[in-house]
N, C-alpha and C positions, 0 to 999 in steps of 0.2 A: 504494500500500500504506500501511499504518499508519505512524505516526511511529516512529522507532527507539526501542526501549525499552518500547513498549506490550506488556503481558503479559496472559496469561489463565491463571489458576491453577486446576487441576483435581485430580482424585484421582491421586496418585503422580507428578505432573509439572506443570511450568510451561512454557508456550509463550511465547517472546519473539519478537515480530514485527519484522522489518527490511524494508527496501525490496525486497530480492530473495531473502530466505530466512526460515526459521523456525528459531530455536534452541530445541531441546527439552531442558530440564533435568529430569532424573529425581531424585525424592526418594530418600533413604536411610532405611530404617526396617524394622522387623520385618514390617510388612504389605505393603511394597513388593515386587513380584515381583523375584526375584534377578537376572533378566535385565536389568531396568531399572537395578539397582544396579551391575551390571558395565558397562553402557553409559555411565553417568554423564551425559553430554550428547551431543547430536548436532545438527549444523547441516545443515538440509535446504534446498537451493536450491529455489526455486519451480519451476524448470524440471524438477525431478525428480518433480513431482506430476502425476497423471493426472486426479484428481477430488477434490472435497471434499463430504462429506455431513454432515448433522445429523439425527440420529434419536433417538427416545425410548429411554431406557435403563431399567435396572432400579431399583426402589425410588426412584421420583421423581427420576430423573436424565435428562440428555440426553448424547449422545455425538457429539463433533466428530471426524470421521474424515478425515484427509488420506491419500488412497490414492496410493501411489507408482507411477510408471510401471514397466512391466516392464523389467528390465535396468538400472534406475537405482540400485538399492541392493543391494550384495552380501549384506547381512544377510537381506533379504527374498527374494533369489534362492536363497540357501542354505536358507531355511526352507521355500520352495515350498508355502506355504499350510498348513503344519502347526502354526503357533502358535495357542494358544487365545486367545480374545478378550481375556482379561485380561492377556495377555503381548504384545499387539500394540503396539509402540512408537509407532504412528501414530494411536492412539485416545486421546482426552482425555475423561474422564468428568467431567461438571459437574452441580451441583445444578440442578433444573428451574427454579428462580427466576432462573438466569443464562442462560436460553434466548435471550432477546432479544439479550444481549451476544454470545453464541456465534454467533447468526445473523449479526450484523454482521461478525464476523471471518470467518465462512464465506464471506459475499459478497465480502469484501475479497480473500480467497485465490482465489476462483473468477475474479475479474476479472483476476488476474495469471497465470493458468495459461497455459503456452505454447500456441501454435497447433497444435503437433503433439503435444499431450498424449496423444492416443489411440494414438500410435505408440510402439513399444518404443524405449528409449534405446539409442544406439549405443555408449555408454561409461558407466561408473559415475559418477554425479553426486554421490552421497553417499559420503563417505570410509568405508572399512572401520572398524569399531569397534576401539578400542585395548583389545581384550579379552585373555584369557589366551593365552599362547604355548605352553601345554601343558595337558593334562588327562589324568585317569586314566579309561580305559574298563574294561570287565570283564576283557578278556584282554590289555591292554597299555597302555602310556603313549604318547600322541601328543605330539610336539613340533614346533614350527615356528619357524625363525629368520629368516624372510623370504625365504629362498632354497631351503630344503630341508625337506621334511616327513619326520619320522622316527617309526617305530613300534618300541618295545621291548617284547617280550612278557613277560607274567607267567607263571611256571611253574604257578601255581595256576589259571589260567583259559584259557591259550592252547591251541588244538587241536594235535594231533600234526602236522598239515600246516604250521602256522605255525612250530612248533619246528624242523621239518626245513628250512624255508626260511630260518630265522634272522631276526634283527632286520633291519628294512628302512629304507632312506633313499631318498627320491625327490626329485630336483631339480625345481623348479617347471617348468622347460623340458620335462620329460618328461611333464607332465600336461596333460589336456584339460578336466578338470572335477572337481568334488567332488559326491558324492551323500550327502546327510544325511537319515537317517530318525530322527525324534525319539526320544530315550530314553524318552519317555512312551508310546510304542507298544510292542507286545509284542516285536518283533524289531528294535529300533533299532540303527543302525550309522552309521559314517562311512566312506565308501569313496572312494578316489582313483581317478579314471578316467584311464587312460593315453591318450596321443595315438594316433591311428590308425596302425596298423602295428607297435605294440608287441607283442612275442610274448606268447602266452597269452590265455585268455579268463577273465573273472571268474566264479567259482562262488559258492556260498553264502558270506555274509560271514564266518562263523565259520571258514571254511577258506581264505579269500582273504588272502594276505599283504599286499594293498594295502588292507585294511580293518581297522578295530577295531570290536568289537561292544559294545553297551551292555547292562547288566543293572541290576537294581534297586539304586539307590544309586550306580551307576557311569555316568559320562558325562552329567551333568545338562545341561539345556538351556542354562543361563546360562554354561557353560564351553565346551561343544562347538559351539554355534551360532556365536558370535563367532569361534571358531577356524576353522570352515569358511568363514565370510565373508572372513576375512583371506587364506586360501589362494585363494579365488576372485578377490579383488582383485589379488593378486600375479599370477595367471594372465593377467589383462587387460593387465598391464604387460609381459608376455613377448613375445607376438606372434610373427610369423615362422613359417616352415614347420617341421614336425617334424624333429628331428635324426635322424642315422643310428641304426639299431636298437641298435648297441652302446652308444651314448651314452644311449639311453632306458632301458636296464636299470638296476635299482636300484643305487645306489652301495654299495660295501662300507662298513659302519659303522665309525666310529672305534673303535680298540681301547679296552677298558676294563680297568683295572689293579687292580680290587678283587678280591683273592684269594678272599674269602668268597663274593662273587657268582659267580665262575667255578666254585668248588667246588660251589655249590648247583646251578648249571646242569648240570654234569657228572653230579651225583647224579641229577638228573631224567632226563637222557639215558640213564643206566644203567637206570632203571626202565622207560623205553620200550623199551630193548634187551631186557631180561629178559622183558617181556611180549610180545615178538615184533613190536612195532610199528616197530622199527628193525632193519635187517640189520646183520651184523657190519661190513660195509664202511661203511655210513652212520654207525654209532656211532663207529667209529675215525676217520672223516673229521671229524665234528663235534667230537669230543673233541680232536683235533689242532688244529683252528681255535681252540677255546676256550683251550687251553694256550698257544697262540701270542700270546694277548692279555695274558698275564701279564708 
């Protein structure tokens, strides 16, 4: 491989080549995709790559593309092919006059690809991005502390089904995966997939307490995708067989002591009760739970 410190600067990023990896440093600026700004920099081991291509780009440019192996990068696993070309962190756009230099580096990278590059990686080889630990979706706020994913519903956006279920907390050990549908699509969402044997079947995301849905201006890619990748990476570290069903059920959320918040939630429950969406028993039960948090 190239000497340590050899660099190739392109649009929005600089690639620094080492003997066994490529350090990708993303620029910060108004025109840089927000996802790149959140990622900051990422070190990609050469064993995480499946192929390297060099193709003509737009407006007199060439594109150096290092294609990661399936299962090697939690960010790309979470994205599942939904990223637009301009937001692909493995693409480096260069002016056409640098094509010869780009071809040199492409050949260098190809020469160092692992023999099993065509096979899926058995473990994540690229660290999860140090992205946001929380983000706001349309119907709730998602948080992740490295061990537990929590959803806290917004009364202005959450469905009745989610309000009935209450705020949710899921230990990583209770999960089998994460399903991310880009906020740039019509019906985007982030859904937690329980391990086999967990009670209940997922329904539409806007009625599933294990999912938050995106809307226009809520759950942008640069926040929700690194979040999903971090959860996936944590799942790889759990391993082991599923726990007993009682342990897999969502944890009871930590009590919140903000009286104004409790009062607002009770008011919303009252509206649902008066409209007939909550029975007397359901309203009384949820109101008692909320008052107990004071």
